[in-house]
N, C-alpha and C positions, 0 to 999 in steps of 0.2 A: 504494500500500500504506500502510495506517495503522499507525504504530508507536505504540501506546497506552502512555502513561507513567503515567496516573492515571485512576482511576474513583472518582467521589464523588457523594454525594447532596447537593443544594443547592437553594436557592430559585431560581425562574425569574428574578425581578426582584432581582438582587443589587445591593448598594449599601451605603452607610453609613447605613442607617436600620434601625429596629427592625421586626421582622416580628410579625404577630399570631400567637398560639399555634396557631390553626387553619389557618394558611397551609400549603399542600401543598409538599412537596419533590419533586424529580425527579432521576433519574440523569443524570449527564453524564460524558462521556469527554474527556480531554485528550490530544492526540496530535500527532505530527509527520507532515506529508504528504510526498509524493515530493520536493518542492522544498525541504524543510527548514523549512517554515513551521509555527508552533505554532498549533493550532486547537482549538476546543471544539465538541462536538456532543451534543445531547440524545438519549438512548437509553431503551428500555424496560427493565424489570427483568431479563428473560431475557438480553438483550444485555449488560447490566451484569455478570451472572455470567460470561458467556463472556469478555468483555474482561478481567475481573479475573484469570482463569486464564491469559491470554495477554499479560500486560503486559511491556513492555520496561523496562530499567533505565538510568538516566543515571548513569554512573560516571566519576569523574575519574581519568584515567590519566596516567602520566608516562613519556615515552620514555627508555629507558636509554642512548641514544647522544647525543641533543641536550639532554636534561633539560627539554624543554618539556612543560608540562601541557596536556591537552586533554580535552574531554568526549566520551565514547563512549556510544553507545546500543546496548546489547547485551541478549540474552535471559538470559545467566547470567554470573557473574563469572569463569568458567573459559575464556571465549572469548578468543582471541588477536586483538588489534586492531592494525592497522598504523598507524604514525605518519602523521598527515595532512600533516606538514611535509616529507615526502619522504625520510626517513632510511632508507636501504636498507643498513644495516651488518649483516654476518653476525656470529654470536656469536663465532667464532674471531678475527676481526679486532678485535672489541671487547675481548676478553681480552688481546690483544697490546698494545693501547694502555695498559692499566693496568700492564703489566710494565715499561714504560720508565721 
């Protein structure tokens, strides 16, 4: 499954050089594959419109029990993400720690 995080129009031959004004640009998607590798793929303009509507977001979250920051890839900001560091603390236990 592709988790697309960006869709943009760019030159095929990217680099640190100037392009001619008549050089064509093409649509590219930037995504994470199933193994978590970041990849790039060239797509046509219809696929670019589709992927723009179905983008995932990279949001930095902070665990409320261990205070570790981690990067989550989610569809919306309202999703609940579990801590990747294995913190399985219930809300009631967490509130008791602050009372002491």
